N, C-alpha and C positions, 0 to 999 in steps of 0.2 A: 541790880538790872533788869526790867519787864520787857521782852521784847512779844510782839504779835506776828502773828502768821495767818494764811488764809485761813485755816480751820479755826482760829479764835472771832474770826470776826464775820459777823452777821449784818449784812445789809440793809435789813428790814428800815432801817433808821430812816433810810434814805428815799424809802418809798412813798411815791406823790411829792416832792421835792423838785425846785426847778434851781438848778446851780448856775451861778451865774460866773463866768470867769472874766476875769476885768484883764484887758491886757493881752496882747497875742505875739509875746515875743519869745525864746525861745521855751522856757516853762509855758508859758500860758498857751500856745500852739502842740504841745505833745501832752501837755494834763487834761485838756482840754478832750481833745481827740482820743486818749486814751478812757476817758471816763465815760465819754459816749459809746467807744465801739463797747465797752464793759456793759449798756444798757442803760445807763444814768441818763436824767433830764438835762441837759446842757446847752445853756447859750453865751455868747461871748460877745462884752460888749467892747467896745473901742470907738475910738474918735471918728465921728460920721465922716468919710471919702477921706479916712486917713492912708498911711500905707499898709495897714492891714486887712483893712474895710474888704477888698477885693480878694483876698489872699482869705480871708474866713469863709465867703462864699465858696473860692474854689477849690477848699478844702470838703465842702457839704456840710458844715458845719451854718447853723443860724445865726446872724450877726444882727448884734442891735447896736444905737448910743450908749453908752454909758449910765447915762438918766434913767433909760427903758429896764434896760438888763436889770438895774438895780431894784427899778418897783417891782418887776415879773418876780427878783430871785427869792427863794427861800434861805439859798444860801449865797455868799457874796462873798468869791472869792480870789482877791485882789492878788496879781502877779506882774503890777509895774514895776520898774524901777523905785528905788529903797525912795530917793527924791524927791518922786513928785509925788508919791503916794497920802500925805496930808493936805496937799491944795486938793486934787482929784476926790479924796476921799470926802472931805468938808462941802466942796462946791456939788458935786456932784453924785456923791452916795448916800453919803448921811438924810439928806432931806426926805429919802425913800425908804428910809429903814425902819420894822416894824417892830414889835415886841415878838418874841421868838424866833427872829432872824438869827441865821450865825454868819457872824462877821470871819473869812476864812485867810488863811495866810502861809506861804513858803520860806518865808524869813522874818523874823520877829520882831526887827528891827523899829519901826513905827511902834507898836504894841508897849516894848520893853522901856522906850525914852519917851513914852506917853508924847508921842506926834499926834497920833488917831485915838481918842477917847470914846469909845461907844457907849451908849447909857449900858445901865447895871439890866436891863431887862434882854439882853441879847447874847448870843454864846458869842467868843471868840476864842478860836482855834485855831493851831495849824497843823497841815500835812507838809513836810520837807522831804523830797528826794535828797540824795544825798552823791548825785551827778550833774550834770547838763539835760538838757533837753532833750538833746540828739540822743542822746545814749537812754533816758526816758521811755523815749518814743521806741527808738531801737528794740531795746530786752521786750519792751512790750509784746511787738510783734513775732519777735521769735517766741512768744511765750513765757517769758520769764521774767524779772525787772530789776530794781537796784533796790538795796535799801535804803530806808528812809527815817525819820523821826515826827512826830506828833506830839501834841501840847493841845494841854486846854487849860487857858487864862480866866476863862470867865464861861460857869455855866449855869445859864439861866434857865434851862427847858429840864434838864436833870437827863438827857441821854448827848451830850457838845458829843462826851469824847466817842459815843457809838457814830457819831454822823461823821468826825475827822476819821475815824479808823474805816468806815466804808468808804470814803472818796479815796484813802490812801490803797485799797485795796481795788477801789475802780482801777486805778491808776495803774496799780501790776507791784505797787512797793511791796504790800506782802508776801508774795511770794520769796522773793528773798528776806525778808524782816525787816517791821518797825518797832524801834525804840523811842519809849516814853521817856520826855524829858520836859523842859518848861521853856517858858519864852526867854527868861536869865538868864540860862543855862546856852541855851541854841542859839540866840545874841551874840553874847560872849565870845563864846569858844570859838564860832564862825567866824568873826571880825578876828580876833587871834590868829588864829589857823591861816587865813588869808593874808594877814600884813604879815606873818613873821616867817611861815615855810611855804605855802602854796603861793603866795601869788610873790611877794616880795622879799622876802628871806632865798628860793632859792632862785630867782633870777639874778639876784643879787651875787649868788654865792656863782653860778656859773660865770657871769661875767666878771667874775674879779679871779677865778682860775682860768680863764680864755685870756686875760690881759694878762698873768703873769706871763705863761707860757711865749706869748708873742712880743713881750717887753724882754725876755729872757732870748731871742731870737730864731723860734721857732715858727715855722709855716703858718700862718694865720688858719690856713684850709685844716691844716692836721688840728691843733687846737682846738678847731670849733668840733671836730668828732671826738676827741676823747673829754672833752666837758660838758659840751650840750649834748650832741645827737644821739648817746649812747645814755643821754640820763633816764630817756623812755624806755630801754631796756630794762635798767633797774628797776624806777620804779614798776614796771609793768610785772615786774618778779615779786616785789615785794608786795605789790595791792595783794597778788594770787598767794605767796607763802608765807610772808611776814618775813623779817629780818634775815630769823636761822634761815628760813628755806632758800634766799637771796644769796646769803653765804655759803652756803653749798652748793649753790650754782654755778660761784665766779671759781675762778683758779684759788690754790691755794696763796698764791704770791698774790692776788688782789684783795684776800680777805685778813692776812694778816698786815697790809698794808693797811688797809681801811680799819681796822679796828688799833692798831697801833699809832697809825696818823691823825685818825680823824678827829679826836679831841684838841689836837694843837691849834686846826682850823678854827671848829665851835669852841670856843674858850669858856670859861664863867662869865669872861666880859660878855659875849653874843648872850648869854641865859640873861644876866640884868639887864640887856638890852629888851628881853621880849619882858623881862617881868615888866620894866616900865612901858613897854606899850600895851600889856595888859590892866595896868593902871589905869594907863588915860581913856581905855575903852571903858572900863568900871565906872570911872568916875565923871564920863560923861564929856571929858577933855576931846573925843575923838568924835564924837558927835555934834560938838560947837564947830568944831575946823570944820567938819564937813559942810557943815549948813554955811558956814561964813563963806565957804569955796563955792558953792553952789548958788549962793546969792549973787557972785561976781560969773554966773555964766561958766564957771568952770576955768577960771582964767591960767591959775595958774598949775590945773591939770593937763590945760592944752598945751600948755610950755614943755611940762615934762613929756607928754607923749612924744612931740615933735623932737626932742631931744632923745628919747630912746630910739626913734625909727634911725636916727643919725651913728649911734657906737658902730665902733668897726665889728663888731658879733653880728647884727642885725642886718650889716652890709654883705659880708662874705656868709652868714648864714642863708640867706637869701638867692647866694649865688649858687651856694653848693645844694643847696636844694632841689632846685631847678634841675641843677647838671645831674641829681643823682634818681630826677623824676617823681618827686615828694612833693615838691610846689607845682600847681600849674598858672600859666600869665593868667593874667586876669584877661 
């Protein structure tokens, strides 16, 4: 394991460099503002007169079209959704990339799966905060940061790692620590984590627990509290103290019950499903499936999204969150 902290990073590599952040979503807005506040020369490239154009200006950042930002930049940091990066890069960025430039990302998807293929005369790097944009910005403003990753896929100028680390430091990540990885490792583990645990796995687990209780005749509101609401409390404990710290802080009854029953739920069959999911990420099956889905304008995704909103746990949860003051009316 190689970790980098503030004292390990010299930001001289960024001197005289213009960083163009392409995209102003959650990560684009947070990262560009952090780097600018740290003294880096940052411009933001977005679609002219698009939804983000005025917001960039309101935040006091310099806004340009994607093409103009790419022309002006030494470092082009692409923070667009995975599914549109290839098209935007080929049509609006690639024509203006010059030898010695740096192409940067916060997720390795398009490089690892060879959807974007920069020339050999440019750097290809990544620095990736391990948290949402809102937390990237909030922790920076609090004088700290969140952990992150750094990787170099292509080092054309000899200082690609220093450039990536310089941006990570300007974003506040080296205050918490930045772990060196590869584009392959970051991409495959990130997709796996999202699909099997963080997004896919946890929602299926919560819903299965909720429906089991409701089908057994318990009040859906009680079922929601026990299987969904308290998940955040447990995850916060694990985040701060690890598994052992969490077990220490819950009751002995909860500890014994969890340790003796958990494997009856997450069985070897569940792990086999995880292995198959990882295999489909590694062999490109998921990449092709997602590309085919995007080509249909997300038809299946829209159907699944609508179905999720109709689940009983969502209806009950919204009612309870509002009743407890946790969710406000739009």
